[in-house]
C-alpha positions in Angstrom: 4.9 6.3 -8.6 6.0 7.5 -5.2 8.8 6.7 -2.8 9.5 7.6 0.8 12.8 7.9 2.8 11.9 5.5 5.6 15.3 3.8 6.0 19.1 4.3 5.9 20.8 3.5 2.6 24.4 3.1 1.5 26.3 5.1 -1.1 24.7 3.1 -4.0 21.1 2.1 -4.4 20.3 -0.7 -6.8 16.7 -1.1 -8.2 16.0 -4.7 -9.2 13.5 -5.2 -12.1 12.3 -8.5 -13.6 12.0 -7.4 -17.3 13.2 -4.2 -19.1 11.8 -3.4 -22.6 12.1 0.3 -23.1 13.1 1.1 -19.5 10.4 3.6 -18.7 9.2 2.0 -15.5 12.8 1.4 -14.2 13.7 5.0 -15.1 10.7 6.4 -13.3 11.6 4.4 -10.2 15.2 5.6 -10.4 14.1 9.2 -10.7 11.9 9.0 -7.6 14.7 7.4 -5.6 17.1 10.0 -6.8 14.7 12.8 -5.7 14.7 11.4 -2.2 18.5 10.5 -2.0 20.1 13.1 -4.3 23.6 12.4 -3.0 23.5 8.6 -3.8 24.3 6.7 -6.9 21.2 4.9 -8.3 21.6 1.9 -10.6 19.1 -0.6 -12.1 19.5 -4.3 -12.5 17.1 -6.4 -14.7 17.0 -10.1 -15.1 15.7 -10.0 -18.6 15.8 -7.4 -21.4 13.5 -7.7 -24.4 13.5 -6.1 -27.8 9.7 -5.6 -27.7 6.6 -6.8 -26.1 6.7 -10.5 -26.4 4.3 -13.1 -24.8 7.0 -15.6 -23.9 10.7 -15.4 -23.4 12.2 -18.3 -25.4 15.9 -17.4 -25.3 18.2 -15.7 -22.8 21.1 -13.9 -24.4 24.3 -12.7 -22.9 24.4 -10.1 -20.1 25.0 -6.5 -21.1 25.6 -3.2 -19.4 23.8 -0.2 -20.9 22.1 3.2 -20.3 18.4 4.1 -20.1 17.6 7.7 -21.0 14.4 9.7 -21.1 13.7 10.8 -24.7 10.4 12.5 -25.5 8.7 11.3 -22.3 9.6 7.7 -23.0 12.4 5.4 -21.9 15.1 4.6 -24.5 17.5 1.8 -23.8 21.0 1.2 -25.3 21.5 -1.7 -25.7 
């Protein structure tokens, strides 16, 4: 994954993702953006969070705010 600083950004950069399971992809994207813009806050928004790899989403539950961390080279989401 790569990113380039081709445009002006504000104080906060929000990455939008469709689905977050463990958060590894979102965390990788945030890390690349933070490397290019180290003085900016980077946040992630995802429309859906899952508890595991599921073929179909059959229920949307309440919105949450949480933290994704890198643990043993893998994303770990809470909640």
